[in-house]
PAFIZA-282911 format. One record per atom (N, C-alpha, C): y, x, z. Coordinates in steps of 0.05 Angstrom, whole numbers, padded with zeros to 5 digits, always signed. Atoms other than C-alpha are relative to their C-alpha. Example, Ala and Ser with C-alpha at 12.3 -4.5 7.8 and 13.67 -1.06 7.14 Angstrom:
-00024+00018+00000
-00090+00246+00156
+00024+00018+00000
-00024-00016-00001
-00021+00273+00143
+00022-00015+00014
REM end
This chain:
-00018+00017+00016
-01981+02040+00726
+00028+00011+00000
-00027-00011-00001
-01923+02089+00728
+00015-00005-00026
-00014+00007+00025
-01908+02074+00654
+00014-00026+00002
-00011+00027-00003
-01896+02001+00671
+00025+00001+00018
-00023-00003-00018
-01850+02021+00729
+00024+00012-00013
-00022-00013+00015
-01809+02066+00684
+00014-00020-00018
-00011+00020+00018
-01800+02009+00634
+00017-00019+00016
-00016+00019-00016
-01777+01961+00689
+00026+00012+00009
-00024-00013-00010
-01727+02011+00717
+00020+00004-00023
-00018-00003+00023
-01698+02025+00647
+00013-00027-00006
-00010+00027+00007
-01692+01950+00634
+00021-00009+00021
-00019+00008-00021
-01657+01937+00701
+00026+00015-00004
-00025-00016+00003
-01607+01993+00687
+00017-00011-00023
-00015+00011+00023
-01588+01961+00620
+00010-00028+00006
-00007+00028-00004
-01586+01889+00644
+00017-00005+00025
-00014+00004-00025
-01552+01901+00710
+00030+00005+00000
-00028-00008+00001
-01483+01920+00686
+00017-00020-00016
-00020+00015+00015
-01424+01876+00667
-00006-00029-00004
+00002+00028+00007
-01411+01803+00650
-00012-00003-00028
+00015+00003+00026
-01457+01779+00594
+00003-00027-00012
+00002+00024+00015
-01455+01727+00540
-00028-00001-00012
+00028+00001+00008
-01526+01703+00526
-00005-00026-00017
+00008+00023+00016
-01550+01658+00469
-00030-00003+00002
+00028+00006-00004
-01618+01624+00473
-00012-00012-00025
+00014+00012+00022
-01670+01606+00421
-00029-00003+00006
+00029+00000+00000
-01742+01585+00412
-00009+00008-00028
+00009-00010+00025
-01782+01619+00357
-00030-00002-00003
+00029+00002+00005
-01850+01614+00324
-00007+00022-00020
+00007-00023+00016
-01882+01677+00295
-00030-00002-00007
+00028-00001+00009
-01946+01684+00254
-00005+00027-00014
+00004-00027+00011
-01977+01751+00236
-00030+00005-00004
+00027-00007+00007
-02041+01775+00202
-00001+00031-00003
+00004-00029+00000
-02065+01847+00214
-00027+00006-00012
+00025-00009+00011
-02118+01882+00172
-00004+00030+00005
+00007-00028-00005
-02152+01947+00193
-00024+00006-00017
+00022-00007+00018
-02194+01975+00136
-00008+00029+00005
+00010-00026-00008
-02235+02033+00162
-00014+00013-00024
+00010-00014+00024
-02246+02082+00104
-00021+00020+00007
+00020-00019-00010
-02284+02135+00143
+00005+00002+00030
-00002+00000-00029
-02293+02153+00217
+00028+00008+00010
-00026-00009-00009
-02223+02183+00220
+00023-00016-00012
-00022+00011+00016
-02181+02146+00168
-00001-00031-00002
-00002+00029+00001
-02158+02073+00171
+00025-00009-00016
-00023+00012+00014
-02114+02034+00122
+00010-00023+00017
-00012+00019-00017
-02066+01992+00164
+00019-00018-00016
-00018+00018+00014
-02032+01930+00136
+00004-00025+00016
-00004+00026-00013
-02000+01867+00162
+00023-00015-00015
-00021+00018+00011
-01957+01808+00138
+00007-00020+00022
-00008+00019-00020
-01917+01760+00179
+00022-00018-00009
-00021+00019+00007
-01871+01700+00177
+00010-00012+00027
-00012+00010-00025
-01823+01675+00231
+00018-00024-00005
-00018+00024+00000
-01787+01609+00245
+00016-00001+00025
-00018+00002-00024
-01733+01589+00294
+00005-00030+00004
-00008+00028-00008
-01715+01524+00331
-00022-00020-00009
+00023+00018+00005
-01784+01491+00328
-00004-00005-00029
+00006+00001+00029
-01796+01507+00254
+00023-00011-00016
-00022+00012+00015
-01727+01482+00234
+00010+00018-00022
-00010-00019+00020
-01708+01546+00197
-00018+00024-00002
+00013-00026+00003
-01741+01607+00168
+00017+00022+00013
-00014-00021-00014
-01722+01669+00207
-00004+00027-00013
+00006-00027+00010
-01757+01730+00177
-00028+00000-00013
+00026-00006+00010
-01814+01754+00134
-00004+00030+00001
+00005-00028+00000
-01847+01822+00136
-00026+00007-00014
+00025-00012+00011
-01899+01863+00098
+00000+00029+00007
+00001-00028-00010
-01923+01931+00121
-00027+00012-00007
+00025-00014+00007
-01975+01982+00099
+00002+00029+00008
-00001-00029-00007
-01995+02052+00121
-00028+00010+00006
+00025-00014-00006
-02050+02100+00142
+00000+00009+00029
+00003-00011-00027
-02076+02117+00211
-00022+00021+00000
+00020-00021-00001
-02114+02180+00227
-00007+00007+00030
+00009-00005-00027
-02155+02191+00291
-00002+00030+00004
+00000-00029-00004
-02138+02261+00314
-00020+00009+00021
+00022-00004-00018
-02187+02256+00372
-00006-00028+00013
+00006+00027-00010
-02222+02198+00408
+00022-00011+00018
-00020+00014-00015
-02171+02149+00434
+00029+00006-00008
-00027-00007+00009
-02112+02180+00397
+00002-00003-00031
-00003+00004+00028
-02088+02157+00329
+00030+00004-00008
-00026-00003+00012
-02027+02180+00289
+00001-00017-00025
-00003+00017+00023
-01999+02136+00234
+00027+00003-00013
-00024+00002+00015
-01947+02130+00180
+00000-00026-00016
+00000+00026+00014
-01924+02064+00149
+00027-00003-00014
-00024+00010+00012
-01873+02033+00103
+00000-00030+00002
-00002+00029-00003
-01847+01962+00109
+00024-00011-00015
-00022+00015+00012
-01804+01911+00075
+00004-00026+00016
-00006+00024-00016
-01770+01854+00114
+00023-00015-00013
-00022+00017+00008
-01725+01796+00096
+00010-00016+00024
-00012+00014-00023
-01677+01765+00146
+00015-00024-00010
-00013+00025+00008
-01653+01693+00141
+00022-00008+00020
-00020+00012-00017
-01591+01660+00168
+00002-00030-00007
+00002+00029+00004
-01598+01584+00176
-00017-00006-00025
+00019+00006+00022
-01656+01586+00126
+00007+00014-00026
-00008-00013+00025
-01619+01627+00073
-00004+00031+00003
+00004-00029-00001
-01641+01699+00058
+00026+00014-00004
-00026-00013+00002
-01581+01743+00072
-00001+00030+00004
+00002-00029-00005
-01608+01813+00087
-00028+00008-00004
+00027-00012+00002
-01667+01857+00071
+00000+00027+00015
+00003-00025-00014
-01693+01917+00108
-00024+00016-00013
+00021-00018+00009
-01733+01977+00082
-00005+00020+00023
+00005-00014-00025
-01768+02014+00138
-00023+00020-00004
+00022-00019-00003
-01809+02077+00147
-00005+00004+00030
+00006-00004-00029
-01844+02092+00213
-00023+00020+00003
+00021-00018-00008
-01888+02143+00247
-00008-00007+00029
+00008+00009-00026
-01930+02127+00308
-00023+00016+00012
+00022-00012-00016
-01977+02153+00362
-00011-00022+00017
+00014+00021-00016
-02028+02104+00392
-00020+00013+00018
+00019-00010-00020
-02067+02119+00455
-00015-00023+00012
+00017+00021-00011
-02125+02074+00476
-00019+00012+00020
+00017-00010-00022
-02162+02084+00542
-00012-00023+00015
+00014+00019-00016
-02214+02044+00577
+00002+00007+00030
-00004-00005-00029
-02199+02037+00652
-00017-00020+00015
+00016+00018-00017
-02231+02001+00711
+00011-00029-00003
-00011+00027+00003
-02183+01942+00699
-00004-00011-00028
+00002+00010+00028
-02191+01938+00623
+00010+00021-00019
-00009-00019+00020
-02166+01970+00559
+00030+00004+00002
-00029-00007-00002
-02099+02005+00566
+00008+00012-00027
-00011-00009+00025
-02058+02016+00503
+00029+00009+00003
-00027-00009+00001
-01996+02058+00495
+00007+00006-00030
-00007-00004+00028
-01959+02059+00428
+00029+00008-00002
-00027-00010+00003
-01898+02101+00412
+00005+00002-00030
-00008+00000+00028
-01862+02093+00345
+00028+00009-00004
-00027-00006+00010
-01802+02122+00309
+00003-00013-00027
-00005+00015+00025
-01771+02079+00254
+00026+00009-00013
-00024-00005+00016
-01722+02095+00199
+00006-00025-00016
-00006+00027+00010
-01687+02030+00179
+00024+00000-00018
-00021+00004+00019
-01645+02015+00118
+00005-00029-00005
-00007+00028+00003
-01609+01948+00114
+00019-00003-00024
-00017+00007+00022
-01578+01917+00052
+00005-00030+00001
-00007+00029+00001
-01540+01851+00048
-00007-00012-00027
+00005+00015+00025
-01556+01798-00004
+00024-00018-00005
-00023+00016+00008
-01497+01766-00040
-00006-00014-00027
+00006+00016+00024
-01506+01710-00091
-00028+00006-00011
+00027-00004+00008
-01580+01724-00092
-00007+00028-00009
+00004-00028+00009
-01572+01799-00108
+00002+00019+00024
-00001-00021-00021
-01587+01858-00063
+00023+00019-00006
-00023-00017+00004
-01524+01899-00054
-00007+00029+00003
+00006-00028+00000
-01522+01974-00064
+00007+00013+00027
-00008-00012-00026
-01485+01989+00002
-00022-00005+00020
+00021+00003-00020
-01530+01999+00061
+00009+00011+00027
-00003-00012-00026
-01532+02014+00135
-00027+00012+00008
+00024-00015-00008
-01581+02062+00167
+00000+00006+00030
+00002-00009-00028
-01606+02074+00237
-00029+00007+00007
+00026-00005-00011
-01665+02101+00276
-00005-00020+00023
+00008+00016-00023
-01704+02060+00326
-00025+00012+00013
+00022-00011-00015
-01751+02084+00381
-00013-00023+00016
+00014+00022-00013
-01805+02037+00408
-00023+00011+00017
+00022-00007-00018
-01852+02044+00467
-00013-00025+00011
+00014+00023-00010
-01905+01992+00483
-00023+00008+00018
+00022-00003-00019
-01952+01989+00542
-00014-00027+00004
+00015+00026-00004
-02007+01936+00548
-00026+00006+00013
+00026+00000-00012
-02069+01921+00587
-00015-00025-00007
+00016+00023+00007
-02125+01876+00563
-00026+00001+00016
+00024+00001-00017
-02181+01854+00609
-00016-00025-00005
+00018+00023+00007
-02242+01808+00600
+00002-00022+00021
+00001+00023-00018
-02243+01738+00629
-00028-00013+00001
+00027+00012+00000
-02309+01706+00606
-00012+00003-00027
+00015+00000+00025
-02363+01706+00553
+00000-00028-00012
+00000+00026+00014
-02361+01650+00501
-00027-00007-00011
+00027+00006+00010
-02434+01656+00480
-00020+00017+00015
+00021-00015-00013
-02497+01675+00516
-00017+00016-00019
+00016-00014+00021
-02528+01698+00450
+00015+00022-00014
-00016-00019+00014
-02470+01736+00420
+00020+00013+00019
-00018-00013-00020
-02437+01787+00467
+00028+00006-00011
-00026-00005+00012
-02380+01797+00417
+00019-00024+00002
-00017+00024-00003
-02355+01726+00428
+00009-00001+00030
-00009-00001-00027
-02311+01730+00490
+00030-00006+00001
-00028+00006-00005
-02244+01712+00520
+00012+00021+00018
-00014-00021-00015
-02196+01765+00545
+00029-00009+00005
-00028+00006-00006
-02125+01766+00572
+00016+00026-00002
-00017-00024+00005
-02069+01813+00553
+00027-00004+00012
-00027+00000-00011
-02004+01831+00587
+00013+00027-00008
-00013-00025+00009
-01953+01882+00562
+00030-00002-00001
-00029-00001+00002
-01882+01904+00552
+00007+00020-00022
-00010-00019+00020
-01845+01937+00494
+00030+00002+00001
-00028-00005-00001
-01777+01969+00496
+00009+00014-00026
-00011-00010+00025
-01733+01986+00435
+00027+00013+00005
-00025-00014-00003
-01677+02037+00432
+00010+00008-00028
-00012-00007+00025
-01629+02046+00373
+00015+00026+00001
-00016-00024+00003
-01595+02109+00348
+00011+00002-00028
-00013-00002+00027
-01545+02119+00291
+00030-00003+00002
-00029+00001-00001
-01472+02123+00273
+00012-00028+00001
-00010+00028+00000
-01466+02047+00265
-00008-00014+00027
+00009+00012-00025
-01497+02035+00334
+00021+00006+00021
-00021-00003-00020
-01442+02022+00385
-00008-00013+00026
+00005+00015-00024
-01460+01968+00435
-00030-00006+00004
+00028+00008-00002
-01534+01959+00420
-00019+00024-00001
+00018-00022-00003
-01564+02027+00437
-00026-00011+00012
+00023+00016-00009
-01610+01985+00480
-00003-00023-00020
+00004+00020+00021
-01639+01942+00424
-00012-00026+00011
+00013+00024-00011
-01688+01895+00458
-00023+00008+00018
+00024-00002-00016
-01744+01885+00507
-00017-00024-00004
+00019+00022+00003
-01806+01843+00497
-00021+00001+00023
+00022+00004-00019
-01851+01817+00553
-00021-00016-00015
+00021+00012+00016
-01918+01798+00522
-00023-00008+00018
+00022+00009-00017
-01972+01756+00555
-00015-00022-00014
+00015+00021+00012
-02029+01713+00531
-00030+00006-00004
+00029-00003+00004
-02104+01703+00516
-00006+00013-00026
+00011-00011+00025
-02144+01741+00464
-00029-00011-00003
+00026+00011+00005
-02204+01706+00433
-00014+00017-00021
+00016-00016+00018
-02257+01752+00402
-00020-00020-00013
+00018+00018+00014
-02291+01708+00349
-00026+00014-00008
+00023-00018+00004
-02338+01766+00331
+00010+00028+00003
-00008-00028-00005
-02336+01842+00331
+00023+00009-00018
-00020-00008+00019
-02288+01844+00272
+00024-00019-00003
-00021+00020+00003
-02243+01783+00281
+00008-00010+00027
-00009+00012-00025
-02200+01763+00339
+00028-00010-00002
-00024+00015+00000
-02142+01718+00354
+00015+00004+00026
-00017-00005-00023
-02084+01734+00401
+00022-00022+00001
-00020+00022-00003
-02042+01675+00426
+00020+00009+00021
-00019-00013-00018
-01980+01707+00457
+00024-00017+00006
-00028+00008-00006
-01919+01684+00494
+00016+00026+00002
-00017-00024+00001
-01864+01734+00480
+00028-00008+00011
-00027+00004-00011
-01801+01734+00523
+00017+00024-00010
-00015-00021+00013
-01750+01774+00482
+00029-00001+00008
-00028-00003-00008
-01683+01798+00508
+00012+00021-00019
-00009-00017+00022
-01642+01828+00451
+00031+00003+00001
-00029-00004+00000
-01572+01859+00447
+00011-00001-00028
-00014+00000+00026
-01522+01849+00391
+00019+00024+00000
-00019-00022+00002
-01473+01901+00365
+00028-00009+00007
-00025+00009-00011
-01419+01869+00407
-00001+00005+00030
+00000-00007-00028
-01398+01884+00479
-00012-00023+00017
+00012+00019-00019
-01443+01848+00530
-00008-00027-00013
+00008+00024+00014
-01470+01799+00479
-00030+00002-00007
+00029-00002+00002
-01545+01783+00479
-00012-00025-00010
+00017+00023+00006
-01599+01737+00453
-00024+00001+00019
+00025+00003-00015
-01655+01711+00496
-00018-00020-00015
+00018+00016+00018
-01714+01685+00455
-00026-00006+00014
+00026+00009-00010
-01775+01646+00476
-00018-00004-00024
+00015-00002+00025
-01828+01661+00425
-00030-00007+00004
+00029+00004+00003
-01897+01632+00409
-00009+00018-00024
+00008-00020+00019
-01932+01689+00372
-00030-00001-00004
+00029+00001+00006
-02000+01679+00338
-00007+00024-00018
+00008-00024+00015
-02034+01743+00315
-00030-00003-00007
+00028-00001+00008
-02099+01747+00275
-00007+00028-00009
+00009-00027+00006
-02134+01815+00272
-00027-00001-00014
+00024+00000+00016
-02186+01829+00219
-00008+00029-00006
+00010-00027+00004
-02227+01894+00218
-00021-00001-00022
+00020-00003+00021
-02266+01915+00156
-00008+00029+00000
+00010-00027-00001
-02310+01976+00159
-00015+00007-00026
+00013-00010+00025
-02326+02011+00092
-00019+00023+00005
+00017-00023-00007
-02360+02068+00128
-00025-00009+00014
+00026+00006-00012
-02434+02061+00144
-00009+00023+00016
+00009-00022-00017
-02459+02100+00203
-00028+00010-00009
+00026-00011+00007
-02517+02147+00190
-00022-00013+00016
+00023+00012-00013
-02584+02116+00205
-00001-00030-00003
-00001+00029+00004
-02561+02045+00189
-00010-00008-00028
REM end
């Protein structure tokens, strides 16, 4: 678990310095992921999501994302994606983001369960919205993300269908910013992720997550601490038929 130890040490180093101003919120996130397997190596990756804040009082964010993943060898997948996001302030859309990203995913079965590591590089373009129009001026920065998670089985939900089962997942993701506009928020955020995973069948499963998010602003020693209910639905569709079937 040395990866988890490294994440904890990095987080302590960021959070252990100076007097801090912390704002708190509760948020509700919903996200649908589709994995369309085109052939044994190539998968079309897409997801859409919507977020609320303060017990559904205000819209917070929407996102759409699409890309391709390619399995370079068993357990290793590289990917490229593009995304569009809209950010709300008190329920009013005031900023959009256009994002490109490249990622490396590593999945490994261990004695404890399935271990996943995911490293991503993102190129982010932000544009303000004024009087309902997207402005031409923009801000740009890079963001680096590393996620580590472990999912292990708890119990079977059906004696007849082995694909119906309950699992539990725990993980952490750290975000680092880079760019000329980044001054105080090089450390962008950290997410602690924990919750059950319900496999409804071999191609459909539901993840009910609690996300504890600690996020820095581009101001000295100013942070947000968010308590998030995050519901994820994963849907796999396989267009490729194995030989012999």
